[in-house]
BAVO-367885 format. One record per residue (C-alpha): x, y, z; residue in one letter; residue number from 1. Coordinates in Angstrom, 3 decimals, padded with zeros to 6 digits. Example, Ala and Ser with C-alpha at 12.3 -4.5 7.8 and 13.67 -1.06 7.14 Angstrom:
# BAVO-367885
<X 012.300; Y -004.500; Z 007.800; code a; pos 1>
<X 013.670; Y -001.060; Z 007.140; code s; pos 2>
//
This chain:
# BAVO-367885
<X 080.990; Y 105.116; Z 120.307; code m; pos 1>
<X 084.341; Y 103.671; Z 119.277; code k; pos 2>
<X 085.494; Y 100.883; Z 121.564; code t; pos 3>
<X 088.908; Y 100.933; Z 123.260; code q; pos 4>
<X 089.978; Y 098.095; Z 121.000; code r; pos 5>
<X 088.726; Y 099.965; Z 117.970; code g; pos 6>
<X 090.624; Y 103.121; Z 118.958; code s; pos 7>
<X 093.826; Y 101.208; Z 119.513; code a; pos 8>
<X 093.406; Y 099.397; Z 116.227; code a; pos 9>
<X 092.865; Y 102.648; Z 114.387; code a; pos 10>
<X 096.068; Y 104.128; Z 115.819; code v; pos 11>
<X 098.019; Y 100.967; Z 115.015; code l; pos 12>
<X 096.585; Y 100.957; Z 111.515; code g; pos 13>
<X 097.687; Y 104.541; Z 110.929; code m; pos 14>
<X 101.196; Y 103.792; Z 112.152; code l; pos 15>
<X 101.449; Y 100.629; Z 110.093; code l; pos 16>
<X 100.286; Y 102.414; Z 106.970; code a; pos 17>
<X 103.029; Y 104.980; Z 107.470; code m; pos 18>
<X 105.680; Y 102.343; Z 108.061; code v; pos 19>
<X 104.834; Y 099.700; Z 105.491; code v; pos 20>
<X 102.877; Y 101.501; Z 102.781; code a; pos 21>
<X 103.698; Y 098.990; Z 100.087; code f; pos 22>
<X 103.999; Y 098.815; Z 096.635; code l; pos 23>
<X 102.694; Y 095.938; Z 094.754; code p; pos 24>
<X 103.380; Y 095.250; Z 091.131; code g; pos 25>
<X 101.846; Y 093.513; Z 088.171; code s; pos 26>
<X 100.239; Y 090.103; Z 087.899; code r; pos 27>
<X 103.264; Y 088.717; Z 086.073; code a; pos 28>
<X 105.959; Y 086.516; Z 087.537; code f; pos 29>
<X 109.532; Y 086.182; Z 086.272; code a; pos 30>
<X 108.811; Y 083.232; Z 084.020; code a; pos 31>
<X 105.571; Y 084.589; Z 082.586; code q; pos 32>
<X 104.643; Y 087.311; Z 080.131; code a; pos 33>
<X 103.280; Y 090.480; Z 081.658; code t; pos 34>
<X 099.574; Y 090.896; Z 080.846; code p; pos 35>
<X 098.238; Y 094.359; Z 080.058; code p; pos 36>
<X 097.210; Y 096.398; Z 083.090; code s; pos 37>
<X 093.737; Y 097.828; Z 083.533; code s; pos 38>
<X 094.136; Y 101.260; Z 085.124; code p; pos 39>
<X 091.275; Y 102.426; Z 087.301; code v; pos 40>
<X 089.354; Y 105.292; Z 085.734; code a; pos 41>
<X 088.866; Y 108.052; Z 088.276; code s; pos 42>
<X 085.773; Y 110.250; Z 087.940; code p; pos 43>
<X 086.965; Y 112.733; Z 090.576; code v; pos 44>
<X 088.846; Y 115.977; Z 090.115; code a; pos 45>
<X 092.130; Y 114.310; Z 091.036; code g; pos 46>
<X 092.463; Y 112.833; Z 087.573; code g; pos 47>
<X 093.316; Y 109.197; Z 088.301; code g; pos 48>
<X 096.628; Y 107.442; Z 087.805; code i; pos 49>
<X 098.113; Y 109.959; Z 085.348; code v; pos 50>
<X 097.672; Y 112.880; Z 087.745; code a; pos 51>
<X 098.838; Y 110.776; Z 090.689; code a; pos 52>
<X 102.008; Y 109.798; Z 088.845; code t; pos 53>
<X 102.695; Y 113.377; Z 087.801; code q; pos 54>
<X 102.283; Y 114.514; Z 091.401; code w; pos 55>
<X 104.609; Y 111.768; Z 092.633; code l; pos 56>
<X 107.318; Y 112.626; Z 090.088; code v; pos 57>
<X 107.155; Y 116.256; Z 091.220; code a; pos 58>
<X 108.058; Y 115.163; Z 094.768; code q; pos 59>
<X 111.379; Y 113.644; Z 093.677; code q; pos 60>
<X 114.560; Y 115.391; Z 094.751; code g; pos 61>
<X 117.396; Y 116.347; Z 092.454; code e; pos 62>
<X 119.403; Y 113.404; Z 093.795; code d; pos 63>
<X 116.605; Y 110.992; Z 092.816; code g; pos 64>
<X 115.374; Y 110.419; Z 096.345; code s; pos 65>
<X 112.002; Y 110.880; Z 097.975; code f; pos 66>
<X 111.749; Y 112.340; Z 101.460; code l; pos 67>
<X 110.928; Y 110.315; Z 104.559; code g; pos 68>
<X 109.183; Y 111.410; Z 107.764; code f; pos 69>
<X 112.317; Y 113.218; Z 108.909; code s; pos 70>
<X 112.191; Y 115.470; Z 105.872; code g; pos 71>
<X 115.469; Y 114.004; Z 104.649; code e; pos 72>
<X 116.123; Y 111.746; Z 101.627; code p; pos 73>
<X 114.909; Y 108.294; Z 102.592; code d; pos 74>
<X 115.769; Y 104.915; Z 101.088; code a; pos 75>
<X 112.545; Y 103.243; Z 102.166; code g; pos 76>
<X 110.309; Y 105.932; Z 100.702; code t; pos 77>
<X 112.368; Y 105.911; Z 097.512; code t; pos 78>
<X 112.039; Y 102.130; Z 097.192; code v; pos 79>
<X 108.277; Y 102.423; Z 097.616; code d; pos 80>
<X 108.099; Y 105.242; Z 095.081; code a; pos 81>
<X 110.180; Y 103.256; Z 092.584; code l; pos 82>
<X 107.700; Y 100.389; Z 092.652; code v; pos 83>
<X 104.796; Y 102.807; Z 092.260; code a; pos 84>
<X 106.486; Y 104.412; Z 089.259; code l; pos 85>
<X 107.097; Y 100.980; Z 087.739; code a; pos 86>
<X 103.416; Y 100.130; Z 088.225; code a; pos 87>
<X 102.449; Y 103.351; Z 086.476; code a; pos 88>
<X 104.844; Y 102.611; Z 083.642; code k; pos 89>
<X 103.352; Y 099.126; Z 083.274; code s; pos 90>
<X 100.000; Y 100.850; Z 082.776; code a; pos 91>
<X 101.411; Y 102.953; Z 079.961; code g; pos 92>
<X 102.095; Y 106.117; Z 081.965; code i; pos 93>
<X 105.166; Y 108.171; Z 081.032; code d; pos 94>
<X 107.446; Y 108.427; Z 084.086; code t; pos 95>
<X 110.274; Y 110.225; Z 082.325; code g; pos 96>
<X 113.650; Y 109.750; Z 084.003; code t; pos 97>
<X 112.191; Y 109.389; Z 087.503; code a; pos 98>
<X 112.873; Y 105.654; Z 087.769; code m; pos 99>
<X 116.481; Y 105.953; Z 086.597; code d; pos 100>
<X 117.065; Y 108.772; Z 089.066; code k; pos 101>
<X 115.597; Y 106.747; Z 091.934; code a; pos 102>
<X 117.804; Y 103.770; Z 091.071; code v; pos 103>
<X 120.877; Y 106.023; Z 090.957; code s; pos 104>
<X 120.085; Y 107.377; Z 094.424; code y; pos 105>
<X 119.627; Y 103.906; Z 095.872; code l; pos 106>
<X 122.911; Y 102.781; Z 094.322; code e; pos 107>
<X 124.860; Y 105.766; Z 095.618; code s; pos 108>
<X 127.178; Y 105.558; Z 098.591; code g; pos 109>
<X 126.019; Y 103.067; Z 101.191; code d; pos 110>
<X 122.289; Y 103.791; Z 100.784; code v; pos 111>
<X 121.319; Y 100.273; Z 099.635; code a; pos 112>
<X 123.702; Y 098.576; Z 102.044; code l; pos 113>
<X 122.368; Y 100.374; Z 105.103; code v; pos 114>
<X 118.744; Y 099.992; Z 104.043; code y; pos 115>
<X 118.896; Y 096.235; Z 103.442; code t; pos 116>
<X 120.618; Y 095.664; Z 106.758; code q; pos 117>
<X 117.621; Y 097.080; Z 108.617; code t; pos 118>
<X 115.596; Y 093.923; Z 107.995; code g; pos 119>
<X 114.534; Y 091.052; Z 105.770; code v; pos 120>
<X 111.401; Y 092.897; Z 104.664; code g; pos 121>
<X 113.464; Y 095.891; Z 103.567; code q; pos 122>
<X 115.857; Y 093.671; Z 101.616; code a; pos 123>
<X 112.894; Y 092.004; Z 099.905; code a; pos 124>
<X 111.354; Y 095.374; Z 099.041; code k; pos 125>
<X 114.602; Y 096.501; Z 097.419; code l; pos 126>
<X 114.718; Y 093.304; Z 095.347; code v; pos 127>
<X 111.146; Y 093.871; Z 094.176; code l; pos 128>
<X 111.833; Y 097.524; Z 093.367; code a; pos 129>
<X 114.934; Y 096.701; Z 091.319; code l; pos 130>
<X 113.190; Y 093.905; Z 089.423; code i; pos 131>
<X 110.305; Y 096.285; Z 088.722; code a; pos 132>
<X 112.753; Y 098.835; Z 087.348; code a; pos 133>
<X 114.436; Y 096.246; Z 085.146; code g; pos 134>
<X 117.651; Y 096.343; Z 087.171; code v; pos 135>
<X 119.636; Y 093.227; Z 088.050; code d; pos 136>
<X 119.317; Y 092.950; Z 091.864; code p; pos 137>
<X 122.699; Y 091.273; Z 092.311; code t; pos 138>
<X 125.681; Y 093.214; Z 093.587; code d; pos 139>
<X 123.655; Y 096.416; Z 093.731; code f; pos 140>
<X 125.160; Y 099.243; Z 095.735; code g; pos 141>
<X 127.684; Y 096.889; Z 097.357; code h; pos 142>
<X 125.029; Y 094.450; Z 098.540; code v; pos 143>
<X 123.115; Y 091.433; Z 097.223; code t; pos 144>
<X 119.731; Y 091.879; Z 098.919; code p; pos 145>
<X 118.310; Y 088.516; Z 097.874; code i; pos 146>
<X 120.966; Y 086.834; Z 100.014; code l; pos 147>
<X 119.573; Y 088.590; Z 103.060; code i; pos 148>
<X 116.116; Y 087.337; Z 102.122; code v; pos 149>
<X 117.196; Y 083.742; Z 101.464; code e; pos 150>
<X 118.931; Y 083.559; Z 104.823; code h; pos 151>
<X 116.343; Y 085.598; Z 106.690; code g; pos 152>
<X 114.177; Y 082.913; Z 108.274; code v; pos 153>
<X 113.326; Y 083.651; Z 111.885; code n; pos 154>
<X 114.068; Y 080.288; Z 113.498; code d; pos 155>
<X 111.824; Y 081.002; Z 116.479; code e; pos 156>
<X 108.782; Y 081.912; Z 114.359; code m; pos 157>
<X 109.550; Y 079.862; Z 111.256; code g; pos 158>
<X 108.884; Y 082.792; Z 108.943; code i; pos 159>
<X 110.963; Y 085.276; Z 106.987; code y; pos 160>
<X 111.552; Y 088.446; Z 108.984; code g; pos 161>
<X 109.537; Y 089.535; Z 111.980; code g; pos 162>
<X 105.968; Y 088.902; Z 110.826; code g; pos 163>
<X 103.720; Y 087.929; Z 107.966; code f; pos 164>
<X 104.107; Y 091.228; Z 106.114; code f; pos 165>
<X 107.855; Y 090.560; Z 105.901; code d; pos 166>
<X 107.180; Y 086.902; Z 105.127; code h; pos 167>
<X 104.961; Y 087.795; Z 102.174; code a; pos 168>
<X 107.495; Y 090.278; Z 100.820; code l; pos 169>
<X 110.236; Y 087.666; Z 101.068; code a; pos 170>
<X 108.182; Y 085.083; Z 099.163; code i; pos 171>
<X 107.450; Y 087.624; Z 096.449; code l; pos 172>
<X 111.136; Y 088.571; Z 096.183; code a; pos 173>
<X 112.138; Y 084.912; Z 095.926; code l; pos 174>
<X 109.557; Y 084.395; Z 093.185; code k; pos 175>
<X 110.663; Y 087.488; Z 091.281; code a; pos 176>
<X 114.305; Y 086.370; Z 091.203; code t; pos 177>
<X 113.615; Y 082.747; Z 090.348; code g; pos 178>
<X 114.808; Y 081.542; Z 093.734; code s; pos 179>
<X 113.383; Y 078.439; Z 095.356; code e; pos 180>
<X 110.492; Y 079.024; Z 097.740; code i; pos 181>
<X 110.716; Y 076.320; Z 100.394; code p; pos 182>
<X 107.623; Y 074.324; Z 101.305; code a; pos 183>
<X 108.032; Y 075.584; Z 104.859; code s; pos 184>
<X 107.072; Y 079.094; Z 103.664; code a; pos 185>
<X 103.576; Y 077.882; Z 102.794; code l; pos 186>
<X 103.421; Y 075.783; Z 105.954; code d; pos 187>
<X 104.102; Y 078.909; Z 108.003; code a; pos 188>
<X 101.285; Y 080.787; Z 106.271; code i; pos 189>
<X 098.909; Y 077.934; Z 107.022; code q; pos 190>
<X 099.998; Y 077.741; Z 110.659; code a; pos 191>
<X 099.736; Y 081.496; Z 111.077; code g; pos 192>
<X 096.243; Y 081.967; Z 109.675; code q; pos 193>
<X 093.906; Y 083.148; Z 112.416; code a; pos 194>
<X 090.493; Y 081.512; Z 112.939; code p; pos 195>
<X 088.856; Y 084.530; Z 111.255; code n; pos 196>
<X 090.890; Y 083.882; Z 108.087; code g; pos 197>
<X 093.357; Y 086.750; Z 108.274; code g; pos 198>
<X 097.018; Y 087.178; Z 109.124; code w; pos 199>
<X 098.697; Y 089.501; Z 111.609; code a; pos 200>
<X 101.590; Y 091.889; Z 111.073; code f; pos 201>
<X 103.337; Y 090.587; Z 114.219; code d; pos 202>
<X 103.132; Y 086.940; Z 113.140; code g; pos 203>
<X 100.588; Y 085.843; Z 115.717; code s; pos 204>
<X 097.492; Y 083.799; Z 114.874; code a; pos 205>
<X 095.185; Y 085.710; Z 117.218; code d; pos 206>
<X 091.967; Y 087.117; Z 115.752; code d; pos 207>
<X 092.494; Y 090.311; Z 117.749; code a; pos 208>
<X 095.815; Y 091.032; Z 116.024; code n; pos 209>
<X 094.839; Y 090.292; Z 112.419; code v; pos 210>
<X 094.737; Y 093.147; Z 109.919; code d; pos 211>
<X 093.671; Y 093.656; Z 106.323; code g; pos 212>
<X 096.969; Y 095.119; Z 105.124; code n; pos 213>
<X 098.973; Y 092.059; Z 106.088; code t; pos 214>
<X 096.237; Y 089.761; Z 104.811; code t; pos 215>
<X 096.316; Y 091.519; Z 101.430; code a; pos 216>
<X 100.071; Y 090.993; Z 101.214; code m; pos 217>
<X 099.772; Y 087.317; Z 102.100; code v; pos 218>
<X 097.127; Y 086.866; Z 099.404; code l; pos 219>
<X 099.621; Y 088.209; Z 096.875; code q; pos 220>
<X 102.259; Y 085.787; Z 098.166; code a; pos 221>
<X 099.800; Y 082.901; Z 097.886; code l; pos 222>
<X 099.101; Y 083.881; Z 094.287; code a; pos 223>
<X 102.843; Y 083.889; Z 093.608; code a; pos 224>
<X 102.976; Y 080.313; Z 094.876; code m; pos 225>
<X 099.985; Y 079.247; Z 092.776; code g; pos 226>
<X 097.710; Y 079.011; Z 095.814; code e; pos 227>
<X 095.209; Y 081.728; Z 094.892; code q; pos 228>
<X 092.366; Y 079.221; Z 094.735; code g; pos 229>
<X 093.249; Y 077.398; Z 097.924; code s; pos 230>
<X 091.216; Y 077.256; Z 101.112; code d; pos 231>
<X 093.851; Y 079.486; Z 102.703; code l; pos 232>
<X 093.205; Y 082.187; Z 100.106; code a; pos 233>
<X 089.426; Y 081.777; Z 100.222; code t; pos 234>
<X 089.374; Y 082.308; Z 103.981; code r; pos 235>
<X 091.803; Y 085.210; Z 103.637; code g; pos 236>
<X 089.545; Y 086.869; Z 101.085; code v; pos 237>
<X 086.561; Y 086.479; Z 103.399; code a; pos 238>
<X 088.428; Y 088.286; Z 106.179; code y; pos 239>
<X 089.685; Y 091.007; Z 103.848; code l; pos 240>
<X 086.151; Y 091.679; Z 102.627; code k; pos 241>
<X 085.117; Y 092.141; Z 106.264; code a; pos 242>
<X 087.343; Y 095.248; Z 106.406; code t; pos 243>
<X 085.543; Y 096.923; Z 103.492; code i; pos 244>
<X 082.961; Y 099.671; Z 103.987; code t; pos 245>
<X 081.074; Y 101.803; Z 101.479; code e; pos 246>
<X 083.864; Y 104.369; Z 101.762; code s; pos 247>
<X 086.783; Y 101.999; Z 101.318; code g; pos 248>
<X 088.747; Y 099.455; Z 103.343; code a; pos 249>
<X 089.977; Y 099.957; Z 106.878; code s; pos 250>
<X 093.080; Y 098.583; Z 108.530; code y; pos 251>
<X 091.074; Y 095.834; Z 110.197; code n; pos 252>
<X 087.538; Y 094.709; Z 110.865; code a; pos 253>
<X 087.389; Y 095.986; Z 114.452; code a; pos 254>
<X 084.450; Y 098.150; Z 115.421; code e; pos 255>
<X 085.228; Y 101.826; Z 114.844; code g; pos 256>
<X 088.015; Y 101.303; Z 112.317; code s; pos 257>
<X 087.873; Y 103.976; Z 109.634; code l; pos 258>
<X 088.672; Y 103.474; Z 105.951; code p; pos 259>
<X 091.926; Y 104.877; Z 104.586; code d; pos 260>
<X 093.594; Y 105.103; Z 101.189; code a; pos 261>
<X 096.477; Y 102.771; Z 102.013; code n; pos 262>
<X 094.279; Y 099.960; Z 103.281; code s; pos 263>
<X 091.862; Y 100.431; Z 100.383; code t; pos 264>
<X 094.680; Y 100.166; Z 097.851; code a; pos 265>
<X 096.188; Y 097.113; Z 099.515; code l; pos 266>
<X 092.769; Y 095.454; Z 099.673; code a; pos 267>
<X 092.383; Y 096.002; Z 095.930; code i; pos 268>
<X 095.723; Y 094.326; Z 095.275; code q; pos 269>
<X 094.999; Y 091.429; Z 097.608; code g; pos 270>
<X 091.602; Y 090.804; Z 096.059; code l; pos 271>
<X 093.010; Y 091.104; Z 092.538; code l; pos 272>
<X 095.572; Y 088.447; Z 093.436; code a; pos 273>
<X 092.722; Y 086.166; Z 094.450; code a; pos 274>
<X 090.813; Y 086.830; Z 091.228; code g; pos 275>
<X 088.081; Y 088.912; Z 092.876; code e; pos 276>
<X 086.134; Y 091.818; Z 091.370; code d; pos 277>
<X 087.356; Y 095.155; Z 092.749; code v; pos 278>
<X 085.304; Y 097.653; Z 090.747; code s; pos 279>
<X 083.407; Y 098.974; Z 093.772; code g; pos 280>
<X 086.531; Y 099.269; Z 095.888; code l; pos 281>
<X 088.379; Y 100.998; Z 093.057; code s; pos 282>
<X 085.672; Y 103.664; Z 092.965; code a; pos 283>
<X 086.104; Y 104.111; Z 096.717; code a; pos 284>
<X 089.861; Y 104.559; Z 096.284; code l; pos 285>
<X 089.281; Y 107.289; Z 093.692; code a; pos 286>
<X 087.418; Y 109.295; Z 096.331; code a; pos 287>
<X 090.656; Y 109.605; Z 098.326; code f; pos 288>
<X 092.330; Y 111.571; Z 095.524; code q; pos 289>
<X 092.898; Y 115.312; Z 095.824; code n; pos 290>
<X 092.458; Y 117.791; Z 092.994; code a; pos 291>
<X 096.257; Y 118.059; Z 092.596; code d; pos 292>
<X 096.539; Y 114.332; Z 091.870; code g; pos 293>
<X 097.841; Y 113.291; Z 095.295; code s; pos 294>
<X 095.957; Y 110.976; Z 097.631; code f; pos 295>
<X 095.098; Y 111.677; Z 101.247; code f; pos 296>
<X 095.260; Y 109.076; Z 103.990; code y; pos 297>
<X 091.919; Y 109.498; Z 105.767; code q; pos 298>
<X 088.990; Y 111.912; Z 105.718; code d; pos 299>
<X 090.295; Y 113.546; Z 108.888; code s; pos 300>
<X 093.645; Y 114.202; Z 107.166; code m; pos 301>
<X 092.758; Y 115.516; Z 103.683; code p; pos 302>
<X 096.177; Y 116.934; Z 102.788; code g; pos 303>
<X 098.516; Y 115.360; Z 100.207; code p; pos 304>
<X 100.119; Y 112.206; Z 101.573; code n; pos 305>
<X 103.167; Y 110.798; Z 099.816; code l; pos 306>
<X 102.818; Y 107.240; Z 101.106; code l; pos 307>
<X 099.095; Y 107.150; Z 100.408; code a; pos 308>
<X 099.823; Y 108.224; Z 096.831; code t; pos 309>
<X 102.634; Y 105.696; Z 096.487; code v; pos 310>
<X 100.292; Y 102.948; Z 097.668; code q; pos 311>
<X 097.366; Y 104.040; Z 095.515; code a; pos 312>
<X 099.195; Y 104.115; Z 092.182; code i; pos 313>
<X 099.764; Y 100.331; Z 091.852; code p; pos 314>
<X 096.144; Y 099.698; Z 092.809; code a; pos 315>
<X 095.020; Y 102.200; Z 090.186; code e; pos 316>
<X 097.214; Y 100.357; Z 087.691; code a; pos 317>
<X 095.403; Y 097.118; Z 088.503; code g; pos 318>
<X 098.721; Y 095.623; Z 089.584; code a; pos 319>
<X 099.996; Y 093.145; Z 092.147; code i; pos 320>
<X 103.475; Y 092.055; Z 093.137; code l; pos 321>
<X 105.905; Y 091.372; Z 091.619; code p; pos 322>
<X 106.203; Y 093.808; Z 088.753; code i; pos 323>
<X 108.316; Y 092.265; Z 086.002; code v; pos 324>
<X 108.952; Y 094.495; Z 082.968; code p; pos 325>
<X 107.559; Y 093.009; Z 079.771; code a; pos 326>
<X 111.002; Y 092.986; Z 078.138; code a; pos 327>
<X 112.327; Y 090.858; Z 080.961; code a; pos 328>
<X 109.622; Y 088.226; Z 080.532; code t; pos 329>
<X 110.037; Y 087.735; Z 076.795; code t; pos 330>
<X 113.743; Y 086.988; Z 076.930; code a; pos 331>
<X 116.015; Y 085.533; Z 079.599; code a; pos 332>
<X 115.045; Y 086.211; Z 083.229; code p; pos 333>
<X 116.808; Y 089.112; Z 084.914; code l; pos 334>
<X 118.391; Y 086.753; Z 087.376; code r; pos 335>
<X 121.818; Y 085.862; Z 086.015; code a; pos 336>
<X 123.058; Y 083.658; Z 088.795; code f; pos 337>
<X 122.309; Y 080.086; Z 089.945; code p; pos 338>
<X 119.446; Y 079.531; Z 092.353; code a; pos 339>
<X 119.599; Y 079.550; Z 095.245; code p; pos 340>
<X 122.571; Y 081.711; Z 096.151; code l; pos 341>
<X 124.807; Y 080.719; Z 099.030; code t; pos 342>
<X 126.748; Y 082.998; Z 101.332; code l; pos 343>
<X 130.475; Y 083.153; Z 100.776; code a; pos 344>
<X 132.568; Y 081.524; Z 103.467; code a; pos 345>
//
C-alpha cells in the first residue's frame, strides 16, 4: 500500500512536472563546439524523436505560441517548446519555421517582459531558449532577461530564485551567455545537498523534500561549471539512480512513487551531464510514447501530454543544457555585450 508520504510525493511530483517541465539542451557551452547528438532510437509505434517533433510542431498556433493549462497562448509553454525544437534541430530533425514563429510570439507585445518578471527561473529559461534558437538574448521584447538572472540572488537563501531548480537554470543561463558564475553559486549547491545526495525544489536540505527532477537540473548546472566529476555530482547521481525503476524514473525515491515521462527524461539529461550510461533509461522513456508521436505523462494518464512531449524530445536528442547552435560556437559568441551586465541607474 502506498504510504501517506508516498501519496503526497506523487501528487507534488505531478504538479511539479506540469509547472517546470524543462527543456535541456546540448552538451555544448558557449565557448565550445557543439558535439553531434545521439538521438534515442525508439522501437515503439510512436516513432521516436522525429514523430515527437512532428506532433509538437502540429500543436503550434498561428501566432507561434503553444497553449498553456488555461487553453490560451502561454509564454512559459512556448519557451519550453522552443528549447525542445532546438534540441530536435541539433539532432538533425527538420523543424521548419516553428522556431522562428515561436521567437516572434515571444517578442510580440509585452509577452517576454511579463514572463520574465514572474521570476528568476523564468528569466533564465527565456535566456536559454533564445540562445538555443540562435537569438541574441539582449534587449529582446523590451527586456534583457539575463539582467534579472544576474541580480536574482535570494539574499535569505543565498541562491538564485526560490529554490535549486531556479538556481540551476540561472547558472546555466549565466554559462550560456558568457556571464561570470560566482563562487557562491557552487557554495550554495554544496550547502543545499541533502544527506541522501539530492537537492530539493524548495531549496531545503531535508531528505524528505529532495526530488529527482531538481537533482537532474543541478547535475546539469554542475557540468556547466566543470564539476561533473566532483563528489557533489557523484552523490547526486547516486540519489538520482535511486528514483529509477524498470519502467522509468519517478519524481523521487519515496515508497509508492510512480515513474513518469517527465522525470524519466530529466533523469536521462542529468545522468548524461554526469557522463553516465542512459541506454536502459532511454528505452524506458520510449515506452511513454503514443502512436501519434506524443508522449503521455504516466500510465494512468495515457493521453497526449504537451509538456511530457516537450520534456522528452531533448532527452531523445541526447541533449543537456545549454543548447548552443553549432554556428554560434565556431565564430564569435552570441553575447555581444561586456560581462557581467550592470543595471542602469
